[in-house]
C-alpha positions in Angstrom: 8.2 -5.7 45.6 7.0 -9.2 44.7 7.2 -9.7 40.7 3.6 -10.8 40.9 2.6 -7.9 42.0 -0.3 -6.3 39.9 1.7 -3.1 39.4 5.0 -4.8 38.6 3.3 -7.3 35.9 4.8 -6.8 32.4 1.8 -6.2 29.4 3.3 -7.3 25.9 4.3 -4.4 24.2 2.2 -3.9 21.2 4.0 -3.8 18.0 4.5 -0.3 15.9 1.3 0.4 13.8 3.5 1.8 10.6 7.0 3.7 10.4 7.2 7.1 9.0 10.7 8.4 7.5 10.4 12.4 7.1 12.4 14.6 4.7 12.2 18.1 3.1 11.0 17.0 -0.4 7.2 16.9 -2.3 7.6 13.2 -3.3 5.7 10.8 -0.3 5.6 7.4 -1.1 3.0 5.1 0.8 2.5 1.1 1.1 -0.3 0.6 3.0 -0.8 -3.0 2.3 3.1 -3.9 3.1 1.9 -5.0 6.6 1.6 -8.4 8.1 1.2 -7.7 11.9 -1.9 -8.5 14.1 -2.7 -7.7 17.4 -3.2 -10.2 19.8 -7.1 -10.3 20.2 -7.5 -10.1 16.1 -5.2 -12.9 15.5 -6.9 -15.2 18.2 -10.3 -14.3 16.4 -8.7 -15.2 13.0 -8.9 -18.4 11.7 -7.5 -17.9 7.8 -4.2 -19.5 7.5 -1.1 -17.1 7.3 -0.2 -18.2 4.1 -3.9 -17.4 2.6 -3.4 -14.1 4.6 0.2 -13.2 3.2 -1.0 -13.8 -0.4 -4.0 -11.1 -0.2 -1.3 -8.6 1.5 1.4 -6.9 -0.4 4.4 -8.2 0.9 7.6 -6.5 0.1 6.2 -3.1 -1.1 7.4 -1.3 1.9 10.9 -2.5 0.6 10.4 -1.1 -2.7 9.8 2.5 -1.1 12.5 2.9 1.0 14.9 5.2 -1.1 12.1 7.8 -1.3 13.0 10.0 1.5 9.8 10.6 2.8 7.6 7.2 2.9 5.5 5.6 5.0 5.2 1.8 5.7 2.3 0.6 8.5 3.0 -2.7 10.0 -0.7 -4.1 10.2 -2.2 -6.7 8.0 -5.2 -5.3 6.0 -7.0 -8.2 7.7 -6.8 -6.1 10.9 -7.5 -2.5 9.3 -7.9 -2.0 5.8 -6.2 1.6 5.2 -7.2 1.5 1.6 -10.8 1.4 2.2 -13.3 3.8 3.9 -13.2 4.0 8.0 -17.0 2.0 7.8 -15.5 -0.4 5.2 -12.1 -0.8 6.5 -12.3 -4.4 8.7 -13.9 -7.1 6.6 -17.0 -8.7 8.4 -18.0 -10.5 5.7 -16.8 -12.5 3.0 -17.9 -10.7 -0.1 -15.4 -7.7 1.7 -12.3 -10.3 1.2 -12.7 -12.3 -2.2 -15.0 -14.6 -0.5 -12.3 -15.9 2.2 -13.7 -17.2 5.6 -11.5 -14.8 8.0 -13.3 -15.4 11.5 -13.8 -18.1 13.9 -17.2 -15.9 14.9 -17.4 -12.5 13.8 -15.7 -10.1 15.2 -16.8 -8.3 17.8 -18.0 -4.6 18.3 -14.9 -3.9 20.5 -12.5 -5.3 18.1 -14.1 -3.7 15.2 -13.7 -0.4 17.3 -10.2 -0.8 18.0 -9.1 -1.2 14.5 -11.4 1.6 13.0 -9.2 3.4 15.8 -6.1 2.8 14.1 -7.6 4.2 10.5 -8.3 7.3 12.0 -5.1 8.0 13.3 -3.2 7.2 10.6 -5.0 9.2 8.4 -5.2 12.2 11.1 -1.2 11.5 10.6 -0.8 11.3 7.0 -3.3 14.1 7.0 -1.1 16.2 8.6 1.8 15.0 6.7 0.5 16.1 3.5 -1.1 19.4 4.8 2.4 20.5 6.0 4.5 19.1 2.5 1.6 21.2 0.8 2.1 24.2 2.7 5.9 24.6 2.4 6.4 23.2 -1.6 3.2 24.1 -3.1 2.7 20.8 -4.8 3.4 17.4 -4.0 3.1 13.8 -5.2 2.4 10.3 -3.5 3.3 7.1 -5.0 0.6 4.5 -3.5 2.6 1.6 -4.2 0.9 -1.7 -4.1 1.0 -5.4 -5.9 -1.6 -7.7 -6.8 -2.2 -11.6 -7.9 -2.5 -12.9 -11.1 -2.1 -16.5 -10.7 -5.3 -16.9 -8.6 -6.8 -20.2 -9.9 -3.3 -21.7 -8.3 0.3 -21.9 -8.5 0.0 -24.9 -11.5 -2.5 -23.4 -13.3 -2.6 -20.4 -15.9 -1.8 -16.8 -14.9 -4.1 -14.3 -15.9 -4.0 -13.1 -19.9 -1.2 -10.6 -19.9 -4.0 -8.0 -22.0 -5.5 -8.4 -18.9 -2.7 -7.9 -16.3 0.3 -5.2 -17.4 3.4 -6.0 -15.0 2.7 -2.1 -13.6 -1.0 -1.0 -13.1 -1.4 2.5 -12.7 -4.5 4.1 -11.3 -6.2 7.2 -11.8 -10.0 6.8 -11.1 -9.8 10.2 -8.2 -7.1 12.0 -10.0 -8.1 15.1 -11.9 -6.6 13.7 -14.6 -6.1 16.7 -17.0 -4.7 18.4 -13.9 -1.3 16.3 -14.1 -0.9 15.1 -17.0 1.8 17.1 -17.3 3.7 15.1 -15.0 1.5 11.9 -15.3 2.4 10.7 -18.5 5.9 11.5 -18.4 6.4 9.6 -15.3 4.7 6.5 -17.1 7.1 6.7 -19.9 9.9 6.8 -17.6 8.5 3.9 -16.0 8.3 1.8 -19.6 11.7 3.2 -20.2 13.2 2.0 -17.2 15.8 -0.9 -17.3 14.5 -3.7 -15.4 17.4 -5.8 -15.6 17.7 -5.8 -18.8 14.1 -5.8 -20.2 11.3 -3.2 -20.2 8.2 -3.6 -18.5 4.5 -3.5 -19.5 2.9 -0.1 -17.7 -0.7 0.6 -18.5 -3.5 3.1 -17.1 -6.7 1.6 -15.3 -6.2 -1.8 -16.5 -6.4 -4.4 -14.2 -7.3 -1.5 -11.3 -8.7 1.9 -11.5 -7.0 3.4 -8.6 -10.2 3.7 -6.9 -8.6 3.4 -3.2 -9.2 5.8 -0.2 -5.5 6.8 0.1 -5.6 8.3 -3.2 -9.2 9.8 -2.9 -7.9 11.3 0.3 -5.3 13.1 -1.2 -7.2 14.5 -4.2 -10.2 15.3 -1.9 -8.3 16.9 0.7 -5.8 18.9 -1.2 -7.8 18.9 -5.2 -4.8 21.4 -6.4 -2.1 20.6 -4.7 -1.7 16.9 -4.6 -1.3 14.2 -7.2 -1.5 10.7 -5.7 -0.7 7.9 -8.4 -2.1 4.3 -7.3 1.0 1.9 -8.6 0.2 -1.9 -9.0 3.0 -4.2 -9.3 1.6 -7.7 -10.6 3.3 -10.4 -8.2 5.8 -11.2 -11.6 8.9 -10.2 -8.6 7.9 -13.5 -5.9 5.8 -16.4 -6.5 2.4 -15.3 -5.0 1.8 -19.0 -3.7 4.9 -19.6 -1.3 5.8 -16.2 -0.7 9.2 -16.3 -2.0 10.8 -13.4 -3.6 13.5 -13.0 -6.4 15.8 -10.8 -4.7 17.2 -9.0 -7.9 13.6 -8.2 -8.7 12.8 -6.5 -5.3 16.4 -4.3 -6.0 15.1 -3.6 -9.4 11.8 -2.3 -8.0 13.1 -0.1 -5.8 15.5 1.4 -7.7 12.3 2.0 -10.0 10.6 3.6 -7.7 13.6 6.2 -6.7 13.4 6.8 -10.4 9.6 7.5 -10.4 10.6 9.8 -7.6 13.3 11.4 -9.0 11.2 11.9 -12.4 8.5 13.5 -10.3 10.5 15.7 -8.3 12.2 16.9 -11.8 8.7 17.6 -13.1 7.3 19.7 -10.3 10.4 21.6 -10.3 9.6 22.1 -13.5 
């Protein structure tokens, strides 16, 4: 058959939406803004430079959670679909939705938006099934929802955010029934503060730079109000240069060890 025949032409293979690693464990880690991939129609419609897009993503957070036996790492950029927003807000259509950035050559078509929302729905079907199964078997579970945030928004040579407003780790608990989970959350935060991070202790505070109002933690607490504790963990981008995108390899290794330690502490507290 002629290689140009319609039945023999190969379409480009689309990249994966996410990676799910599953184990028999009550601790689940997520890094839902780690990804930077774009499908072709989104990339062609987008005018935002890659460097500016990367600055608003959460690079290397996926690497930080890889030692948690059950973890989910999406690979698509939040500028294709933001999995931490509700479905009807998951595609940035206006500048007001995305830090005033000019994202599109022209507004995305309804077809582009619908395809991105399809991915959002598929993700939450998958994640809902995952936490349902973990809850059924273990009774209680913890989700470590890992993100990062910028603290030098005014420019690489401008002053950073004041430390009083920008903890190195911000714990968000807005949607959490706080009193129910204080037996776990308070010791977890103390474990973070006591962790030897390259010879120093990190500044860990609750609901300072962010409050944990994202869709993923809310989804967990609404679906399993008695069984699921979802902790939003925001690393200030002290582990990288947020303007060049260059990471500090030693800090990345320490972040990975820290998250593994948090998972161990959380597991012990659930067992206790």
